[in-house]
Phi, psi and omega in degrees: 000136175260152179308329184275350184296146176273123186238126179258125178251101178281117182094033186293339180276348181277175183300315183284311182300321179288328176295314178296316174304314180295323179298312181299317179296318179297327179275001172097013178273127181231001182262062187255136176261123182224125170233138177285165175295340179282335178274325184218114177270102185293351173281343184268117188297318180291316180301318176297314177302311180297324181295313180294322180292324180282319187269328182046063178297148175276320182228148181228128165257111183264088183253359180286134175189161172271115183231165176179179181277194185300318180295311181297315180303322186275336184272314185259055188296315181293320177295318178300324181279308184298303187301317182288324178296313179298312183301307184289323179298317181294314183291315181294316182290321178288333171301316178296311183297332183250019169067034176300132183292320185201142176231135172249122181259127177262115183260220179200152177290353177288355178289342181282156178302148180307316182252036179292145175304146181250147348293153189276121176272156183301332183283357182278353178302132179062033176253006179187176178293147179274163170300123190297324185297327181238025179305315180302311182299315184297318183295322177296316180296323181293322177298323178294319175301308184291331175295314178301317180289324180297319178291327173298308182297314185277321187248353181078019183288139178267076179254127180240150185238121180249140186246095179287153172276193179299133186243157171207159184166193177294153180062027180286167175262122186250021177305138183293338182242328187261002182271171174280170192299315188293307176301323180298316180294320178305308184297311185297318180290318177301315178293324177295321174300308183299321179274001182054045178278140186282340182206155178236128182256131183248144178297139174086194183268346186081003184274334182300148179255136179225154179252142182228143181227135178290132186301330177295325175291322177298318177301320178294322180295313180299316180300316180295311183289330175297332178269338191236346191241127187225034189258151172291177174082208182233157171226131182284147170233120181200186178263334186078008186236134182237161181212146176286156177298323177300312179291328176300312179299323181288322177297312182294322177302315181296314182297318182284332182086032180274133185252004180277192184259146173259117180248160184235130176268095188281000175279349182262155186286151178273331192082198179304132184296324181210138182214093181232127180269142174280124185251020181300318183296318177297314179300319176297334180280346174108021181221144170212157184290163179224349183266117180286153189302312183296323176296317180295320180296321177299321179294312184289327177293322175296322178295317176303317182288324191275329188262160176271109183290149177298139184304326182294338180275347187258349180290121180276000000 
């Protein structure tokens, strides 16, 4: 990418998109295209078509998606499938029609089978059944991966697909039910401290292991890969380090300074027992993460305290 190139960041207001936007600005790129969902409904085929014809971006970061935690994924199954298919279909197809030089599609590690061998290598895709609670979202992302490869095969498009692990960062969603596990724990434990509550109850047993990556690190990886990586298929982006949900809760408890008890509701589902991505391919491509989990949580907790959260995130 050259500094003068026109770069479209789909989903620039989200956690991932805003991190990519910040990285590009930091690197001196100022010809950036950003439209909010109020200005451009990415699910609408005509709106997206007109946008690409008008703007003619050179590069596209496809970070726009309908996302959420285990409750949201399991509750809004039709929306997670339909909305994400529409968004990626419209952007990928119109990128081809309008001569986009390169597109980076952001997937998710939930594309891998529920019981995939750990750590999960890229070749494990489509080798087993998906985790049922987020199957619609995973299927949409798998379709996006295959679409990028199909457009590469048939039309010669340089579209790459990256698979991030669980993410956290600035501009995260802290909704008590629809957010991912780490921001949900930050909010709940913070509110327990503020309310002097004696205990916080967490879904499941606390035994599942998860890997977490700071969104700023993901943005750096995406920026690096957009300039250096041109291969079909997928490439994992992660830290290569995992932690149990129980230990994560204890770490957040320590950072926040909460003195109450962490309890577990074992009648609720755990989800996938373990989810760690193999980052050998990424390391061989020349990139590795640098933000340690504890340091990253301290950064986002400070951000949580300092900013005025969107009202939709605060409705209990």
